[in-house]
C-alpha positions in Angstrom: 72.4 66.6 -170.7 75.2 64.2 -169.5 75.8 62.3 -166.4 78.8 60.5 -164.6 81.2 63.4 -165.3 82.4 63.2 -161.3 80.6 60.4 -160.1 82.2 58.1 -162.5 85.6 58.4 -160.3 83.6 56.4 -157.6 83.4 52.7 -159.2 86.7 53.3 -160.9 88.4 54.2 -157.8 86.9 51.3 -155.9 87.7 48.6 -158.8 91.2 50.3 -158.8 91.7 50.0 -155.0 92.3 46.3 -155.0 95.1 46.4 -157.0 96.7 49.2 -154.5 99.9 48.1 -152.6 102.2 49.8 -150.2 105.3 49.5 -152.5 102.8 51.1 -155.4 101.4 54.0 -153.3 105.4 54.8 -152.0 106.3 55.0 -155.8 103.3 57.1 -156.5 104.0 59.6 -153.8 107.8 59.7 -154.8 106.8 60.1 -158.4 104.4 63.1 -157.4 107.2 64.9 -155.6 109.9 64.3 -158.2 107.4 66.2 -160.4 106.6 69.0 -157.8 110.0 69.9 -158.0 110.5 69.4 -161.9 113.4 67.0 -161.0 115.2 65.7 -164.4 116.8 62.5 -163.3 114.1 60.2 -161.6 114.4 57.3 -158.8 110.6 56.8 -159.4 109.1 54.4 -162.0 105.9 55.6 -164.1 102.7 54.4 -162.3 100.6 54.6 -165.4 101.4 53.2 -168.7 99.8 52.9 -172.2 100.0 49.9 -174.4 99.3 50.2 -177.7 97.7 46.7 -178.8 97.7 47.7 -182.7 98.5 50.7 -184.9 95.5 49.2 -187.2 92.4 50.6 -187.3 88.9 49.2 -188.7 87.7 52.9 -189.6 88.4 56.0 -191.4 88.0 59.0 -189.2 89.0 62.0 -190.8 90.7 63.9 -188.1 92.2 60.9 -186.4 95.8 60.4 -188.2 95.4 56.8 -188.5 92.2 57.3 -190.1 93.3 60.0 -192.2 96.2 57.5 -193.8 99.0 59.4 -192.1 102.3 58.3 -192.6 103.8 57.7 -189.2 107.0 55.8 -190.3 105.9 52.7 -188.4 104.8 49.3 -190.2 101.3 48.4 -189.8 101.7 45.6 -186.9 100.0 43.9 -183.7 102.4 44.1 -180.7 103.7 40.9 -179.9 102.4 39.4 -176.3 105.9 38.5 -175.3 107.0 41.8 -175.4 103.9 43.0 -173.4 104.8 40.2 -170.8 108.4 41.6 -170.3 107.3 45.1 -170.2 104.9 44.2 -167.1 107.1 41.8 -165.4 109.3 44.9 -165.4 107.0 47.6 -164.1 104.1 45.8 -162.5 105.4 46.4 -158.8 104.8 49.6 -159.4 102.1 50.4 -162.0 98.8 51.4 -160.9 96.6 51.1 -164.2 97.5 50.1 -168.1 95.4 51.9 -170.8 94.9 50.0 -173.9 94.8 52.4 -176.7 96.6 55.1 -178.9 96.3 54.7 -182.8 94.5 51.7 -183.7 91.6 49.8 -182.5 92.4 47.2 -179.6 89.9 44.7 -180.1 91.5 44.0 -183.7 94.2 42.1 -181.8 93.6 38.5 -182.0 95.3 37.9 -178.6 94.0 41.4 -176.7 92.4 39.0 -173.7 96.0 37.4 -173.3 97.4 40.6 -172.9 94.5 41.9 -170.6 94.9 38.5 -168.4 98.8 39.2 -168.2 98.4 42.6 -166.4 95.1 41.2 -164.5 97.3 38.4 -163.3 100.2 40.9 -162.5 97.7 43.2 -160.3 97.4 45.9 -162.7 94.0 48.0 -163.3 92.9 47.4 -167.1 91.5 50.0 -169.3 90.4 49.8 -172.8 89.3 52.7 -175.5 87.6 51.1 -178.4 85.2 52.1 -181.4 83.3 48.8 -180.6 82.8 48.3 -184.3 83.0 44.6 -183.9 81.1 41.9 -184.9 83.0 39.4 -183.3 81.2 39.2 -179.9 83.4 36.5 -178.7 86.5 38.4 -178.5 84.3 40.9 -176.0 83.5 37.7 -174.1 87.2 36.9 -173.9 88.3 40.3 -172.8 85.6 40.6 -169.9 86.4 37.3 -168.9 90.3 38.0 -168.8 89.6 40.8 -165.9 89.5 44.0 -167.9 88.3 46.8 -165.2 87.2 49.3 -167.7 85.8 49.9 -171.0 85.7 53.3 -172.9 83.7 53.5 -176.2 83.7 56.1 -178.5 80.7 57.3 -180.4 79.7 60.5 -182.5 76.1 60.3 -183.2 72.4 58.8 -181.8 71.8 57.7 -185.3 73.4 56.3 -188.2 73.2 59.3 -190.5 75.1 61.5 -188.2 77.6 58.6 -186.4 79.0 58.0 -189.8 80.3 61.7 -190.5 83.2 61.1 -188.4 83.2 57.5 -187.2 83.4 56.6 -191.3 82.5 52.9 -191.8 81.3 52.6 -188.7 77.6 50.9 -188.2 75.2 52.2 -185.2 73.8 48.9 -185.2 77.1 46.9 -184.5 78.1 49.6 -181.6 74.3 49.0 -179.8 75.0 45.4 -180.2 78.4 45.6 -178.3 76.9 47.8 -175.8 73.7 45.1 -175.5 76.4 42.3 -175.2 78.0 44.1 -172.4 75.3 45.1 -170.3 73.7 41.0 -170.6 77.4 40.0 -169.5 77.6 41.6 -166.4 73.9 41.0 -165.6 74.3 37.6 -166.6 77.6 37.2 -164.2 76.7 39.4 -161.4 79.9 41.3 -162.6 80.6 45.1 -161.5 83.3 45.1 -164.4 84.2 46.1 -166.8 82.9 49.2 -166.1 81.5 50.8 -169.2 81.9 54.7 -170.0 80.8 56.2 -173.3 82.4 59.2 -174.8 80.4 61.3 -177.0 82.9 63.1 -179.2 81.4 66.6 -179.7 81.5 68.4 -183.1 79.2 71.0 -184.4 77.4 68.4 -186.9 76.2 66.4 -183.8 75.8 69.0 -181.2 72.1 68.4 -181.5 72.2 64.7 -181.0 73.9 65.2 -177.5 70.5 64.6 -175.5 69.6 61.1 -177.6 73.1 60.3 -177.4 72.9 60.4 -173.3 69.7 58.8 -173.5 70.8 55.7 -175.5 73.7 55.2 -172.7 71.5 55.2 -170.1 68.9 52.5 -172.1 72.3 50.1 -172.4 73.3 50.2 -169.0 76.5 52.6 -169.5 77.8 53.3 -166.2 79.2 56.9 -167.4 78.2 59.6 -170.2 80.8 61.8 -170.7 81.2 64.5 -173.8 84.6 64.8 -175.0 85.6 67.8 -177.2 86.5 66.3 -180.9 89.4 67.8 -182.6 89.5 69.3 -186.0 89.3 72.0 -188.1 87.6 75.4 -187.2 84.5 74.5 -189.3 84.2 71.3 -187.4 85.4 71.6 -183.7 83.4 73.1 -180.9 86.3 74.5 -179.1 87.1 74.5 -175.5 83.7 74.4 -173.1 83.3 75.6 -169.3 83.4 71.8 -168.2 84.6 70.7 -165.0 87.3 68.4 -166.5 89.2 71.3 -167.6 90.2 72.1 -163.9 92.1 69.3 -163.9 93.5 69.3 -167.7 94.9 72.8 -167.4 98.3 72.2 -165.7 101.0 74.3 -167.1 103.6 71.9 -167.4 103.6 68.0 -169.2 103.1 65.7 -165.7 103.2 62.7 -168.2 107.0 63.0 -168.5 107.3 61.9 -164.8 104.0 59.6 -164.2 103.5 58.2 -167.7 105.1 55.6 -170.3 103.5 54.7 -173.7 104.6 51.4 -175.2 103.6 51.6 -179.2 102.6 48.3 -181.2 106.3 48.2 -182.8 107.9 48.4 -179.4 108.8 52.3 -179.5 108.6 54.5 -176.4 107.2 57.6 -176.3 106.5 59.9 -173.0 102.8 60.7 -174.0 100.0 59.9 -176.2 100.2 62.5 -178.5 103.3 61.6 -180.2 102.9 59.8 -183.4 105.6 59.8 -185.8 108.5 56.9 -185.0 110.8 59.6 -185.2 109.7 61.4 -181.9 110.4 58.1 -180.0 112.4 58.4 -177.0 113.7 54.6 -177.2 112.8 50.8 -178.1 111.6 48.7 -175.5 112.8 45.7 -177.4 116.4 46.7 -176.9 116.3 48.5 -173.5 114.6 48.4 -170.4 112.7 50.8 -168.4 115.3 51.3 -165.7 117.4 53.0 -168.7 114.9 54.5 -171.1 113.3 56.7 -168.0 116.4 58.6 -167.5 117.9 58.7 -170.8 118.8 61.9 -172.7 115.7 62.5 -174.4 113.9 62.1 -170.7 116.1 64.3 -169.4 116.4 67.1 -172.1 112.2 67.2 -171.8 111.9 67.3 -168.3 114.6 70.3 -168.4 112.4 72.3 -170.5 109.7 72.6 -167.6 112.5 73.5 -165.1 113.1 77.4 -164.6 116.8 76.5 -162.6 118.1 74.0 -165.3 116.5 75.8 -168.7 119.7 77.6 -168.8 121.8 74.7 -169.7 119.7 73.8 -172.6 121.7 73.4 -176.4 121.1 76.6 -178.0 119.8 74.3 -181.0 118.4 71.6 -179.2 115.7 69.4 -181.6 113.3 67.3 -179.5 109.9 66.2 -180.2 108.5 68.2 -177.0 109.4 71.4 -178.8 106.4 71.1 -180.6 103.9 70.9 -177.4 101.8 73.7 -176.6 102.8 73.5 -173.1 106.1 73.9 -173.6 105.7 77.2 -175.4 103.6 78.5 -172.4 106.6 78.3 -170.2 107.8 82.0 -169.4 111.4 81.0 -168.7 111.3 79.8 -172.1 110.4 82.6 -174.2 113.7 83.9 -175.2 115.2 80.5 -175.6 112.4 79.2 -177.7 112.6 82.5 -179.7 116.4 81.7 -180.8 116.1 78.1 -181.1 115.1 77.5 -184.8 113.9 74.2 -184.1 111.7 75.3 -181.4 108.3 75.6 -183.6 105.1 75.2 -182.0 102.8 72.5 -184.3 100.6 69.5 -184.0 102.2 66.8 -182.4 100.4 64.2 -185.0 101.0 66.4 -187.8 97.5 68.3 -187.8 94.0 67.6 -187.5 
């Protein structure tokens, strides 16, 4: 039915090892130890980053806030290449990986290949997530030649009629043309990268095409085929399945507060890829550097939520975006605090499906 659930890690690790340094390894260990001890003020730096090339998308996927046209309070924009360069110069000595995605389609950025090249030249593993509904194959060529290591392609059907139910305005022929180009590019250049991974977004309406989609992935030379649960209303979503990837996902604290940083297209900084609204930003990279942002009040308060020994010092009326998060509401030491704080209402961090 699917392939590559765990084997996918082998080529990814091999591709990533060439970027590893002693300094990065030391920072990784320090970061993990600070997370283990639930430290609030950190000496480590993030070892993973998400850079959002743009918050504009060419599709209208109904359960994505961008596709649904939900107002984030941000202007629609393309990230400035100089901002990326500044961010990478500050963080590259510690970064193991950079991922290009978030609330828009990365391949719409006319200089996405320059952004990839900046990270590649600073010896950081690069990954990009796309709907691959791009007719301009020249941009694919430029991105590949810039040194992209990993490309995730999202799909939700094996035929046009099923695919377009969720990926609205998408064309199956365009997706397959892109996959074909990537396969031929790698063969023509005898290249091992980018590693191409097809994510099948699973809903009730496309469950019957899962095997057919897996067959397409094999036909087009995809390295890994993964089944990802689609989010949405009860009548659409499958719900949580018995899948090995949840072994790593079911961690009862927010690891992202320690190891990850998200740079949005407008320069806003968030601690995780769930936060959508401008008002939830922890800071602005265009006016502050990461050494300041890493330990500012928003981060400190967020980490304090996961520290049983420090939770008693939380302001009784704290208003914070992390108070919407399910993981915060699963903290046993916060049960009484959450009941008393009127601002601590669990909610969907992107405003709902």
